[in-house]
N, C-alpha and C positions, 0 to 999 in steps of 0.2 A: 553922250555924242551915241547915235546909231548907226548898225554897220550893215552892209548891206553884201550878201558872198548870192556869187553870180556862176551859173554854173559855165565852163567851155566847152565854145560846142564844137573844140578841135578834137582826135583821139587821141587818145594818152600810148604814148609813147612807151614799150615795153621795156623794164629797163635791162631786162636777159638780154646778152646777145645775141643778134640773130647767123644759124649757122653759113659756116662760110660755101657750104655744097650740097644739094640734095644730089641722093642716090635715086634715078628714074625706075621707075619697073621693069625696066629691063634689065638694067643696070644690077641692078636689085636680084635676078631671072640668073643672070647669068654669073656672080656669085655661090649664087645657093645653088649653081651646075658643074661650079669647079669644084665645090666641098665636096661633093655624092661623089665625082668623075675620081678624084682622089680616095675617098673612102673605099669607091669599090676596090683601086689600083692597090692600094695594103691587103683589101682583104681577099682579094684576085694572086696578088703574089706570093700570100701565104696556103692557099687552099690548093691552087693552081700545081704546084708541083708538089707535095701531095696526092694528089690526083692523079699525076702522070708516073709518081711511079707506081703506083699499085697500075695502072693499066699498060705500063712497056717494061718493068723487070719483076715486080713483085710474084707476077705468074710462072715465073723462069725457078722463082725460089721453093724447094719443098717448106712443110709444115719448121717454120722459126722454135726454136728454145731459147727461153730466157731465165740469163740464170738468176733471179729473186724469184725462192719458190711460192706452193702452196702457201703457206701460213704465213707468209707477209698479208697475203689477199684476206684471210680471214683473220686477223687480227685487227687490220687497216682500213677494213672495208672500204676500199676501193681498187682502182685499177693505176697498172703504173701510170702514172705522171698526173694523177686525178689527188695523191694522197698528200694532203698539206704535210708540213713543214723539210722537205725529204730533198734535199741536193742532192743528184744528180753526177753533179761536177764533183762528187765524192766518190771512190768506189766500193768505201763501206756504207753507201746509203743502196748498193743492189743487191744485196748478199742478206740473208739469215741463216742464222741455222738450219738443216732438212734432217730428223729424225733419221729417215729411212736415207742420205745420202753417205753416208758416212766420212761428209766432210763439214769442218769446222770454221769458215768464212772467216771469225774474227779472231780466231786465234791464228789462226797463218799471217795475218795483217799486221797483227801487235807484236810481233816478236822477232821481223823481220829487219835487219842490217838492211837501208839503200842502196842500192850500185845501179847503175846506168849503164845502156852500149845505145847502139844508132842504130835507124833504121830507115831503108828511103823503098820508093817505092813508084817507079818512075813510068810509070802510062797515069799516076796519079799527079807525078810536078813534086812528090814530096823526097826530100830530101834531108839526108841526114837526122831526120826527127828522134828527138831522146826517146831513149824505154828507158822507167825506172821500175829497176823492182821493191818493194818494201815502202811504196810510197801509196799515197790512198787521194791525193787530188791533180784529177783528172784536169784540174787550167793549169797546169803547169806542166805536165808532158804527158806520155802515154805509158801505159800503166801495165807489164808484164805480173800475174798474179800469184804471189809468193805461190813453191813448191809445185809447177809446174813447170816444163822442161826448158830449161835449160838451149842459147844458139847452138847448132851442132849436136845436140845428146840427145839420146833415145829418149820417146816421149811424147806428148804432147806439150809445146808452150802455149799461152796465152794472154795476146796482146786486145788490151781493154783501148781504145779512142772516143771523145764525143763529138758530135756531129749536131750540125745546125742544121736551116733550110739550106740548100743547095746554090743558091743563087750567094748567101755570104761564105762560101765553101773560102780559105786562106788554106794551102799548104803548112804557113809557117805559123798558124797560128793553133794553140790543141786545145782551143772551143770549139774550130769544126776542122780539125785537120781533118776526122773518119766521116766527114759530111758524102764526100761520090764515093764512096768506100763500092757500093753496089753498082757499079760502073766498067770495077774488072770481072775482064773474062778468063775461062780456064786457060792455060799454058801464061800468064801474066810472073811476069818477075816482081822478086820480094828481098829487097837483097839487107843483109844485114852486119853489119862488122860487132864481132862481141872479143873484146881479148884483142884485139888486134889479126883476128884470123875474121876474116870474109866472108860470111855463107850466101849461098841465094837458097831462094826456096822458087816453086811455081803454084800456079793456083791451083788445088783440084776441082775445090770441088764450093760450091756460094748453096745458102739454106737459110731460114727463118728460122727463130724458135722464141714459143711462148713462156710466159712469166714463172712456168710453174716444172723449170725440168733446172739441178745447176751439172747436167751427163757436160756442158761446154766442158767443164775442169779435170770431167776425167782425164785420168792416163792411159795409154797405149802400146804397148813397148814394140810392137812389130815393123815399125820406124819412126823417122826422127821427123815431127810432124808441126806447125803453128797455125794455130787460129786465132785470128786479128777479127775484132767483136764491136760491134758499134750500136746504136739505137736504129731500128728498121720503122717504120719511112723515117728520114730524115726527117728531125726536126720536133718528133714525137718521139715517145717512152711508148708507145703499144707495145714494138714486139724487139728481136734481137736479130740485128746478123750476122750471119759468120760465117769469115772466108778463109777457106783452110788450104792450108797448103804442104807442101814433103817437098827434103830439101834433096835438093839434087850435088852428088855427087861429084867433083870434079877429079 
């Protein structure tokens, strides 16, 4: 028996399902434009605050002294913020020993027992923030550098706090608490509650320092001072902003 095969004249239907919808050229351009605009917004939100800081604030500060020594740069081969495996929420990442400074940061941190007190900065809406002496973790509190003057004592007390881009400032988060520190002005109040006594300091001076000098830790005994220190510009590790205040006698 013979068989004859005839080719069908009807087009063969595809076994794959046809798409339910297809974007037009205009719709594709609209989506691409939206994604580009969103990316531009994210980029601008990160860069513009730094540019604004440089234009509006940085020019009023003197040259900043950063408490990270030049020896660190020579050993690591980079600038602060570019060194791998450095966690700057840990205070011990900010310092190394400097042969000529007379200060050994590692030894100050390692043999200190923790104690706490409270600080308020009304103009920044920072209320009763915890300051810890003897800690290294800036994620959990502000930190007073060991062997600097306690509140009310003659000498220079030094408090460090973390900062990020100003738009993320939250006075209750220790990762962002000093993000707007640069907005303080001469005469602004800093209140400290230490050992059931409240001390009031007034801002006297604000300046910046580069990462090659530990002089911000030095003690002077002609008055009772307080230094608040954070990164500058906010959201970077390029410099350090120092807010210097002096106690007001009641």
